[in-house]
N, C-alpha and C positions, 0 to 999 in steps of 0.2 A: 459444592455442590450437596443442596436438600436433598435429605432420604424422602421419597414417596413412599406412605405408610396404607400399606393396604388396609379397603374400606373392612370395616366390623361388621358384619349383619346382624341386626337386632335381634334380640331372642326371642326366640318363640313364646307366647304366654300357653302356657302348662294346658292342656285338652279338660276342656272341660266335661262331665258325665254325661254318658251315650243318652239318646235317647231311651234305649231298653233299660237303664240303669234308672233314669228318672221315673218312668213310668211303674215298674215294680217297687220304688219308695213311696210312689205315692198310693199304688194299688193297697198295699201295705199298711198305710197310714188311713186312709179308708176303711179297711175292711178290721183291722184292729178296734178301732174306734167306735166303728158301727156296732159289730158283736158286744165289747165290752161296754156299750150304753144301753144293748139289748138285755142282755142279760143281768144289769143292775138296774134295768127298769122295768122289768118281770118281776123281779123282788120286789120291788116299791108298787106298782100295779096289784098285787096281794094286799099288802098293804091298805092302801088305800080303797080298794073294793070292799074289802070288811069293816073299814071304818064307816064309810059310807052306806051301806046298804043296811048297818044295824044304826045307826046312829042320824043319816041323815047328808045329803052333800054342800051344803051352803057353807059351814064349817071347814070343811074338808077342799073343798074345792081355795078358800082364801088360803089354805096350809099348802096347797100345792104351790098356787103361785108366788108365796114369800119364799118357797125353799128354791122354786126356779131365780126368782129374782137373784137372790140370797148367791146361787152359784154362777149366775151369769157375772155378777160383780166381781167375783172371783175369778173369773176368766180373767174380765177386762182388765182387771188390776194387774193382778201376778203376771198376763202374758207377754205385756209391752216392761214391765221392771223387770225378767228375765234378760231379755234382749241388750242390757248393759254387762252382763258376765259376759266373760271370755267365751270362746264357743267350745274350747277343746274342754274348761274348768264345767262347763254348761254340761259337756255330753258326758263327763264323766261322771257326774252329780246324777245327772238325769238316768246313766245308763246302770249304776246300783239302784239307783230304787225300782226300775223299771226289770231288774233282777229279784228285787225282794217282793214288789207285787205280783210279778212272772211264777217266782216259785212257790210262792201264797197259791194263788192260782191252781198252778199245775199238781201240789200236791195232795188237793182237796179231790179235784177232779182223776188223780189215779187212784185213790183211794177208795172212790166211789164206784170208778171202774173195775175194780178188781175185789169187789162185796167187801172191803174191810169196813166202809162206812155206809149208812144208810143214803140212799138218791134223794135230792131236794125233792120234795112233796109240796108242791105247792096247794093240794086240795087239804091238806094235814093241815098246814100252817096258815090257810082261809080260814080253817073253822076254828083254829085255834084262837085267832086276831078276834073274831066275830066272839067268842065267847068273854074273851078280853072287854071287848067293847060293849058288851050289854051287863058285864059283872061294874062298871062305872055309869050310874044312871046319872042322866041330863036334866038340868034345872028345865023345866019348862019356860019358855019367854026370855030366857037369859042366850049369851052367846056358848057355842059349847067350844071352851077352850081345851078341853078334853079331847076331841078330834082334831081343830085346827093342829093341837101340839104334834098327836101320835103323826099324825098326813103329810105334817112341816117336816119330822124327824126321818120318817121312812124316806121320802122324797131327796133330802138334802146329805143325809149319812149314805145311801145307794148310788147318789150321784157327785159325792165328793172325788171316788177314785175315776169314773170318768173325767171329770174337769182337769186331775191331774193329767189324766191321760191327753186328754184333747190341748193341755199349755204346752206339756211337752215333747209330743210330735210335732205343735203346731211352730214352735217355735225354734225347732233342731229343724224343722223344713222351711223355715222361714212362709209360714200358712196356714195362721190360727183359724183362718175363715173358713178352711177345707177341714179340717180336724173338726170345728163348730158346727160346718154344716153335716157330716158324717154324723155326729152326736146328735142332730136335730131330727135327722129322717130314722132314725133307730127308735127317738124317742114318739113319733108322730106313727111311725110302724106299731110300734106296742100299744099306744093309747088307742089306737083303731081297730088294732083286732081285740082290744080289752072290752072297746064299746059295744063292738060285733058280739064277742062272745059272750059279755055280761059277766064273767066268772074270771077266772084265775087261769094264766095261762099254762098247765100243766101238762098239754102236749108238745110245748116246746123243750126241743132236745137240751136242757140249760148245761149238763154235765158235758156236753159235745164241745158246745160253746167254750164254755170254759177253759175245756182242754186245750181248743185253737188260739183262745186268745191267751194263755197262760203262754202256749210255744211261741207264738207269737212274741210277746214282752221279752220272754227270755232272748231270743234271739237278737232282736234288736239291743238288749242292754248290753248283750255281748260285743258286739257289732261297735256300738257307739262307745263303750267301755275301752277297747281296741283301739279306736281310733284316736280316742281324745293323751290315748300313750303312743302312739306313733306309730300302732300297726298297721301295714298295707296289706289290705284286704285284697285277695285275687277276683280281679272282675269285679273289683267295686262294690257297689251295693249290690247287685247278683249273687254277692257272697250269702247276703241272707236267707236268700232262699236254700243255700247248704246248709247254714244252720238252723233253720226251719226244722230241716228233712234228716238232718244228726238227731237233734232233739226231740222227734216224735219218735223215732226208734228207739231212742234210749227211753223215753217216757213209756211206750209200748213193753218195752222188753219190763221195764217195773212193775205194771200192770200184770202182767204174765207171774214174776213174782208173788205181787202182793195175792191175786187170786190162789196160787198153789201155797202159798202162804194160809192163809185164809183159810182154805179147802181142808186142808190137814189138820186145823186148830178145833174145824168144827167138827171133823171125824173123830179126833181124839174128846173130843167134852162128846159125843154123842157113845162112845164107846165107856166112857166114863159114867155116865148114866146108869 
């Protein structure tokens, strides 16, 4: 007599990320990209305004357009190319790079917040750039290659880190368009403010923005690096918020230590003088 085998229930698919988890991931992607682009574009705006006001806008506008076109090509070419890399390998590499970028940004922000390094002074940089632009005389009737090169370099170099962040977040989230949209929104915001103010955006809390972006980059770098080697984060993507809070506490303690050490050094120098 043939045995009747019990029916085996089909395996249930692994549950995907929750709506709340996806919302947190998307919000951090948009916020980090927007803030990083805003910081870099404020610095680029200072250079562009100084050169444009001093030497004229024709060559400067062409330099800006060429830099934005070059950055768009980098994102368009590297973005799809990175999809050929296995996701775990990609997250490990990008996680390491995000940690490197984030630590660099956060280190500067901590030192400035602690008083060990002077805050970024856009007004002073603006005047310095204008003085340099005046020192290179333009030949009448010829294209101003100096103004073109300076504006291209300012926008392109400041935008490279933003392009990397857009590619990194876009590829790992499979949403390159959303990262590019956030960067574009930041660019438009900074440009509009620059046109309205017609001067450097010295009132923008640049160090606070760098502090926040550094925290988010380090947190994401830690999260992706852990995921790539098999770490199961409690709460899934929501663990990123815990990492941000933890690194914020550590960074705040470092600011206090730097401020205390810098204050003690200043007192010692005053007593010695």
